[in-house]
N, C-alpha and C positions, 0 to 999 in steps of 0.2 A: 504493500500500500504506500502510495506517494503522498507524503504530508506536504501541505503548502508551506512555502518558505518565502522570505523577502529577498528579492533578487538584488536590488541596489538600495540597501538600507539607508546609507548616508544621503544619497541623492533624493530618495523619497522623503527623508526627514527634513532636508533643507527646503524641499518643495512645500511641505506642510508648514514650515516656518513662515514662508511667504503667505500661505493661506491664513495662518493665525494672525499675522500682522495686519493683513488686509481686512479680515473679518473684524478685528478689534477696531480698526479705523472706521469701518462702516458703521458699527454699532455705536461708537462714541460720537461720531458726527451726526448720525441719525437722531441720537438723543439730544444733541446740542441744537440741531436744526429741526425743531418740532414742526414747522411749516416751511419746508425747503422750497426755494424758488427753482426756476428751470436749470440754472447753472449748477446749483447744489444737488438737484436730482441726478444730473449727468455725473457729477463727482461721486455721489453715493454708488451709482451703478458701476463706476470704474472700480471701486474697492470691492464691491460684491462680486462682480464678474471675475476679478483677479483671484479672489478667494476660491470661487468655483473652479476656475481654470487650473489653478495649481493643485487643487485637491484631485481633479482628474489626472493631472500629471503625476502626482505622487503615487497613485494606485495603478492607473492604467499604463502609464509610460515607463514606470520604474519598478515599484514594489512587486507587481504581479504581471509584468510585461510578458513573462515566459508562458503565461496561460494562453496568450493569443498567437495564432499562427502569423507568419510574416505577411504583410499586406492586408491584414484584417481590418485596419482602420482604427485600432484602439488609440492611436495618437491624435486623431481628429478632434474629439471633444475638447482636449486641452488646447490644441492649436487654434481652433475656430473661436472658442470663448476668449482666448488671449487676444486675438485680433479685435473682437468686439470690446473688450475691456480697454485696450489702448485707444480705440476710437472714441470711447466715452470720455477719456481724459481730454482729448482735443476738443470735443463738443462742449465740455464743461468750461474750458478756457475761452472758447469763442463767446459763449453766453456771459461769462464773467467779465471779459474785457468790454463787451457791449453794454453791460449794466453800469460799468464805471464811467465810460465815455463812449458815445455812439461809434460803432464800428461799421463804417459804410459797406464793406464787402462781407458783412456777417453771413448773409444768405449764400453768397457764392462760396465762402469758405466752408460752410456747413455742407453744402452740396458736394464740394470737392472731397471733403473727408469721407462722406458717405459713399461716394462713387469709388474712391480709392479702396475703401474697406470692402465693398462688394467685389471689386476686381481681385483683391488679394484673397478673399475667401474662395472665390471660384478657382483661382490658380492653385490654391492649397488643396482643394478637393480634387482637382484634376491631376496635379502632379504628385500629390502626397509627399510634399516636401516642406519642411519648416523654414526653408530659406526665404520664402515669400513673407512669412510672418515676421522674420527678422528685418527684412527690407521695410515692411510696414511700420515697425517700431521706430526705425531710424527716420522715416519720412514724417511720422507723427511728432516725434520729439524735436526734430531740428527744422523741418520745413513749416509745420503748423504751430507747434506749441512754444518753442523758444522765442520766436518773435513776439508772441502775445505775452509771454512772461516779461520780456524786456519792456514792452509797452506799458504793462501794468506797473512795473517798477518805476518807470518814468512818470507815471501818473500819481506817484506818492505811496505806492504799496511796496516799499523797499523790503521790509522784514519778511513779509510773506513770499515775495518772489526771489529774494536771495536764497531762501530755503529751497524753493522749487527749482531754482537753477542749480543749486548744489546737488539736489536729487538727480537732475538730468545729467550732471557731470559724473555722478556715481554710476549711473546706467552706462555712461560712455566707456567705463573701464571694462565692461563685460567682453566686448570683442577682443581687447588686449589679452584678457585672461584666457579666452577660448583659443585664440590663434597661437598664443604662447604656450598653451597647455600647462598653465600654472597648476601646481599642486603643493599640498603640505603633507609630506610623508605619504603613507598609503591610505590615510583617513579622509583627506579632503582633496578630491580631484578638481579639475577645472569647472565642471558642471556644478559641483557643490559650492565652490567659491562664488560662481556667478549667481547662484540662488541666494547666497548670503548678501551679495551686493544688491540684488533686487529687493530683498526684504528690508535692507537699510534704506533704499530709495523710497519704498512704499511708506515706511515710517516717516520719512522727511516730507513726503507729499501730504501725509496726514497732518503733520505739524503745520505745514503751510495752510491747510484747510481750516485749522483752528483760528486763523487770523482773518478769514474771509469776512466776518462780521465785526471786526475790530476797527473802529474809526481811526484813521490816520496811523494805523499800525501801532497803536499804543499797547501797553501790556494788558493781556486779557485778565 
């Protein structure tokens, strides 16, 4: 009799770390924002979907990946929900920037984010490759989100957006870790380190969210 075992325990555990941080952020912000506006709804969905995505990743992609035959599609729930989560972040920033100071291309930006997200999901389903989701993350973070973070920073929301920009910088370390195949002994391989970086970034995005309703970025 073959007993179930955990195939990649550390990678699964670090995926669950991201899920835990994301769920914590979702619950804390939902409690803080009793009547969330549109930007806050998108931001809450960002954290919730990231928690769902990395939970899928922990169990289907890593811990029990051996249960599924090659090409079975067990990676898709994680990949597709990840695409949606990252898209929610961009949508949240678009609405956030527009609420602070009118953003003339708001509708065009929102349509562009949604169109790019649909295209990435179709390509991911067709090619069964996470590469497209990785491209999506880069496009959302640097093409859509970073300019909005800088705009909000210039509009007087320095503390909030310094934190958000640092979070984006932390995310930028992940390709370096993966390409360089960084590891710490036999316990933490490059995927594990990248997951820890994502969890750190998610916590920073949460800390930035705590300042969304703080006038002039004063202490909450």
